[in-house]
C-alpha positions in Angstrom: 66.6 113.7 99.1 67.8 115.5 96.0 71.2 117.2 96.4 71.5 120.7 95.0 74.8 121.4 93.4 76.0 125.0 93.7 78.3 125.5 90.7 82.1 125.6 90.6 83.5 128.2 93.0 87.2 128.0 92.4 89.9 126.3 90.3 93.2 126.1 92.1 96.4 124.4 90.9 99.1 122.7 92.9 102.6 124.1 92.7 105.1 122.3 90.4 107.0 122.4 87.2 104.8 122.9 84.1 105.1 120.6 81.1 105.9 121.6 77.5 102.3 122.7 77.0 102.4 125.0 80.0 100.1 122.7 82.0 100.6 121.2 85.4 100.2 117.5 85.7 97.7 117.8 88.6 95.1 120.3 89.7 92.5 120.8 92.4 88.9 122.0 91.6 86.8 123.2 94.5 83.0 123.4 94.5 80.1 122.9 96.9 77.5 120.2 97.3 74.8 121.3 99.7 76.7 122.7 102.7 79.8 120.7 102.0 82.9 122.1 100.3 84.4 119.5 97.9 88.1 119.7 96.8 88.9 117.2 94.1 92.4 116.7 92.8 93.1 114.9 89.5 96.4 114.0 87.8 99.3 111.9 88.9 102.6 113.3 90.3 105.6 112.4 88.1 108.8 111.4 89.9 110.4 114.7 88.8 108.0 116.7 90.9 108.2 114.5 94.1 109.8 116.3 97.0 112.5 114.6 99.0 113.9 115.0 102.5 117.4 116.2 103.4 118.8 116.1 106.9 119.2 119.5 108.5 120.6 118.2 111.8 120.9 115.0 113.9 120.6 115.3 117.7 123.8 114.9 119.5 124.2 113.7 123.1 125.5 116.1 125.7 129.1 114.9 126.4 128.5 115.6 130.1 125.6 113.2 130.2 126.5 109.5 130.0 122.9 108.5 129.1 121.4 108.6 125.7 118.0 108.0 124.1 117.0 104.4 124.2 113.8 104.7 122.1 111.3 107.3 121.0 107.5 107.0 121.2 106.6 110.7 120.9 108.2 113.9 119.8 107.1 117.6 119.7 108.8 120.7 118.2 108.2 124.2 119.8 107.8 127.4 117.8 111.5 128.2 118.3 112.7 124.8 117.0 113.4 123.2 120.4 112.4 119.6 120.4 110.9 117.5 123.3 111.3 113.7 123.1 109.6 111.0 125.2 111.8 108.0 125.6 109.9 105.0 127.1 113.1 102.9 127.4 115.0 105.1 129.9 112.2 106.4 130.7 112.9 110.1 130.3 111.7 113.3 128.9 114.5 114.9 126.8 115.0 118.4 125.4 117.0 119.0 122.2 117.9 122.6 121.2 117.0 124.1 117.9 120.4 123.1 116.3 120.3 119.5 117.6 123.6 120.0 119.4 122.5 119.6 123.0 120.5 116.9 124.7 119.4 116.9 128.3 116.9 115.1 130.5 114.0 116.8 132.3 112.4 115.4 135.4 112.7 111.7 136.5 110.6 108.6 137.1 108.4 108.7 140.1 105.1 109.9 141.5 106.1 113.3 142.9 105.3 116.7 141.4 106.5 116.8 137.8 107.7 113.2 137.9 106.3 110.5 135.6 105.7 106.8 135.4 104.2 105.4 132.2 103.6 108.1 129.5 101.0 107.8 126.7 102.2 111.0 124.9 103.3 114.6 124.9 102.1 117.8 123.1 102.8 121.5 123.0 99.9 123.9 123.7 99.4 127.0 121.7 100.8 129.1 124.6 104.1 127.1 124.4 103.6 124.9 127.5 104.3 121.2 127.3 101.7 118.7 128.4 102.3 115.1 129.2 99.8 112.3 129.7 101.2 110.3 132.5 99.0 107.2 132.6 101.2 105.6 135.3 100.1 108.3 137.7 96.6 108.9 136.0 97.2 112.6 135.4 98.3 115.2 132.9 101.5 117.2 133.8 102.2 120.7 132.5 105.7 122.1 132.1 107.1 125.4 131.0 109.3 126.0 127.9 112.4 124.9 129.8 110.9 121.8 131.2 110.1 123.2 134.7 107.0 121.6 136.2 104.0 123.9 136.6 101.0 121.8 137.6 99.1 118.6 137.0 95.5 117.5 136.7 94.1 114.2 137.9 92.2 112.2 135.2 88.7 110.8 135.9 89.4 107.6 133.9 92.2 105.1 133.4 93.6 104.2 130.0 92.1 101.1 128.5 93.0 100.2 125.0 95.6 100.8 122.2 95.5 104.1 120.4 96.4 106.6 123.1 97.8 110.0 122.1 97.8 113.6 123.1 97.0 116.5 120.8 96.3 120.2 121.3 94.5 123.0 119.4 94.8 126.8 119.1 92.4 127.3 121.9 94.8 125.7 124.3 92.5 122.7 124.6 94.1 119.3 125.2 92.7 116.2 123.4 93.4 112.8 124.9 92.7 109.8 122.6 92.1 106.8 124.8 90.9 104.2 122.3 88.3 103.3 124.9 85.2 104.0 122.9 83.6 105.2 126.1 82.2 108.6 127.1 83.1 110.0 130.5 79.9 108.9 132.2 80.5 105.4 131.0 84.3 105.2 131.7 83.8 102.5 134.3 81.5 100.3 132.3 82.5 97.1 130.6 85.2 97.0 127.9 84.1 97.6 124.3 83.4 94.9 121.8 86.8 93.7 120.5 85.3 93.4 117.0 84.7 97.2 116.8 87.4 99.8 116.7 85.9 102.7 118.8 87.8 105.7 119.9 87.0 108.2 122.7 88.5 111.7 122.8 88.5 113.6 126.1 89.0 117.4 125.9 90.4 119.6 128.6 90.7 123.4 128.8 93.9 125.3 129.7 93.2 125.0 133.4 93.0 121.2 133.3 89.2 121.1 133.6 87.4 118.5 131.5 85.1 120.0 128.9 83.5 117.0 127.2 84.2 113.7 125.5 83.7 112.7 121.9 83.1 109.0 120.9 84.1 108.3 117.3 82.1 105.5 115.8 83.7 103.4 112.9 82.6 104.7 109.5 80.3 102.6 107.4 82.2 100.1 105.2 85.0 99.2 107.6 86.3 95.7 107.4 85.3 93.7 110.5 88.1 92.5 112.7 89.0 88.8 113.1 88.5 87.7 116.7 89.4 84.7 118.9 87.7 84.3 122.3 88.4 81.5 124.8 86.1 81.3 127.7 86.8 79.0 130.6 86.1 78.6 134.2 89.2 80.6 135.1 88.3 83.6 132.9 88.2 84.8 129.3 91.2 85.3 127.0 90.8 87.2 123.7 92.6 88.4 120.7 91.4 90.7 117.9 93.1 92.2 114.9 92.3 94.2 111.8 92.4 92.7 108.4 95.7 93.4 106.6 95.0 96.1 103.9 91.4 96.2 105.0 89.3 99.4 105.1 89.4 101.0 108.6 88.4 104.3 110.1 91.3 106.8 110.9 90.9 109.9 113.1 93.1 112.7 114.0 92.8 116.3 115.3 93.5 119.6 113.5 95.1 122.5 115.4 92.0 124.4 114.4 90.0 122.2 116.8 88.1 119.8 114.6 88.4 116.1 113.6 90.1 115.0 110.3 89.2 111.5 109.3 88.8 108.9 106.5 89.0 105.2 105.8 91.9 104.8 103.3 89.5 103.4 100.6 88.2 105.3 98.6 90.6 108.2 98.6 88.5 110.6 100.5 89.5 112.7 103.6 86.9 114.6 105.7 87.8 117.9 107.4 86.3 121.3 108.1 86.8 124.7 106.5 85.5 127.8 108.2 82.9 125.8 110.1 81.7 123.9 107.0 82.3 120.3 106.2 85.2 119.7 103.8 85.5 116.6 101.6 88.9 116.1 100.0 89.0 113.7 97.1 92.1 112.5 95.2 92.5 110.6 92.0 95.0 107.8 92.7 96.2 104.4 91.6 95.7 101.3 93.8 98.7 99.3 94.9 98.3 95.6 94.3 99.1 93.0 97.0 100.8 89.7 95.8 99.4 86.4 96.7 102.5 85.6 98.7 102.2 88.7 100.8 98.5 88.0 101.5 99.1 84.3 102.5 102.0 85.3 104.8 99.9 87.8 106.6 97.1 85.3 106.9 99.4 82.6 108.3 100.7 85.0 110.9 97.2 85.9 112.1 96.1 82.3 112.2 99.2 81.4 114.3 98.4 84.2 116.9 94.7 83.4 117.1 95.4 79.7 117.6 97.5 80.6 120.7 94.1 81.7 122.2 91.9 79.1 120.6 93.8 76.1 119.2 90.9 75.1 116.9 90.4 78.6 115.6 89.5 78.9 111.9 89.4 82.1 109.8 86.2 84.0 110.6 86.7 87.2 108.8 86.6 88.5 105.2 89.4 87.6 102.7 92.5 89.8 102.7 92.1 92.4 99.9 94.1 92.1 96.7 94.9 95.8 96.8 96.3 98.0 99.5 94.4 101.0 101.0 95.0 104.2 99.1 96.4 105.7 102.4 97.3 104.2 105.8 97.2 107.1 108.2 96.4 110.8 108.5 98.3 113.6 110.3 97.8 117.4 110.5 100.8 119.7 110.7 101.3 122.6 113.0 100.3 124.9 110.1 97.1 123.0 109.5 98.3 121.2 106.4 97.0 117.6 106.0 99.6 114.9 105.5 98.2 111.6 104.0 100.5 108.6 104.4 100.2 106.6 101.1 100.4 102.9 100.5 103.5 102.0 98.5 104.8 98.9 96.8 106.2 96.2 98.9 109.7 94.7 98.7 110.8 91.2 99.8 113.5 91.0 102.5 114.8 88.4 105.0 113.8 89.3 108.6 116.1 88.7 111.5 115.8 85.1 112.9 113.8 84.9 116.1 115.7 84.8 119.4 116.7 81.4 120.8 114.4 82.1 123.8 111.4 81.9 121.5 111.1 78.2 120.7 107.8 78.5 118.7 107.9 81.8 116.7 105.2 82.9 114.4 105.7 82.4 110.7 107.6 85.4 109.3 106.3 88.0 106.9 108.9 88.7 104.3 107.4 91.8 102.8 107.7 95.4 103.9 107.0 98.9 102.3 109.8 100.1 100.1 109.6 103.7 101.4 107.3 106.3 102.9 105.2 108.6 100.7 102.8 111.4 101.6 100.3 113.5 99.8 100.1 117.0 101.3 97.0 119.2 101.2 96.5 122.8 102.3 93.9 123.2 105.0 91.3 124.2 102.3 91.9 120.9 100.4 94.2 122.3 97.8 96.8 119.7 96.7 100.4 120.8 97.4 102.4 117.9 96.2 103.9 114.5 97.2 106.8 113.9 99.6 109.0 110.7 99.7 110.9 109.7 102.8 113.3 106.9 103.8 111.6 103.7 104.9 113.1 103.9 108.4 112.1 107.5 109.0 109.1 108.3 111.2 107.6 111.9 110.9 106.2 113.4 114.1 105.9 117.1 113.5 105.4 118.9 110.2 105.5 122.7 109.9 106.0 124.4 106.5 108.9 122.7 104.7 110.4 121.3 108.0 109.8 117.9 109.4 111.0 116.6 112.8 111.1 112.9 113.4 113.1 109.8 114.1 115.5 108.1 111.7 116.3 104.5 112.7 119.2 102.4 111.5 119.0 98.8 110.4 119.5 97.8 114.1 116.5 99.9 115.1 118.6 102.5 116.9 116.8 105.8 116.8 118.2 109.2 116.1 116.1 112.4 116.4 116.5 114.5 113.2 115.2 117.6 111.6 114.5 117.2 107.9 113.8 119.8 105.2 112.1 119.4 101.8 114.5 119.8 98.9 111.8 121.9 97.1 109.2 124.0 99.0 105.6 122.9 98.8 
């Protein structure tokens, strides 16, 4: 089929400092191909135009409460700046005020109204209410702005596989990502093929009634997983993992209520704009992977697979010599798309394994030097690049504010609010 190209609609330029010839070093051109809007950005961001993060506040523990956050697996920020934190170590739901000066727990562990057991994630609905996916009690809890319990809805399925999360949209719908790869009418069928990375999204309306389910199939071109399966008379044991730096499908949800997805290679992100498909393309440079880093990753995989099948040999494609252009996708509360970029690795000496682990896996002595993000407006216009500390994990992005967790070298987490040193 011949594709009809409908001329150039718009030329937009990302914000930044112009050079001596009054030209920006990068720009976005938007046009249409068939019914798809295509936004393509060319040009490399110089270090002088990269935004950096500064700490606005660090959360402080209430001196009247002897407990403190043990870990953080999810975090949400309300419209007024109040922050909700799920701590799986305590376990507890915490509330931090908009200045980071107070910290208190909400609810407690249990199975009664408003209590929780094992939580997969939290999110804030458009109406300001907090929702919690309590997998331990197979339900979704709803709390008001101050953490008071309102209601709960029982789930018709049980969590299966890695990848769980909770997201919401402006229609007050709740999206549960189960990683099951199963629709609701098949939720009790056999487990999915370990060699395929399927994801199932279950959507609920504001009353807690299920609307539908969406199964996201892997995009064409994904690297296959490496798999070890050991079948015996007593049962089946299995291990599966993705290829390091291999192409893989990534999916997330926009507050506008549609999927945002891509594969990391090539640099293309798919979204929607006013009901039309949106394709975001970005000129970028590939980050090479050294032979040492590749061999260490391979050795670690072989070690783990041979725990399942002692005679296991490599049954997947070779580890790529270049990293993905990006490693994950996130959408901010304002609809902006944050693309987490691959960066150069640095060598380091990991902590020695504990004495209780007599046969540890071979270490991987490489890690990313930092965190970098490309940021796009919801229409695909390129806004700029942001660099963050290696030990910072961003959870919520709104405008020029970023809420997340900053860990020290001992992996102790601190909830922080960051701000860009220059607005996007």
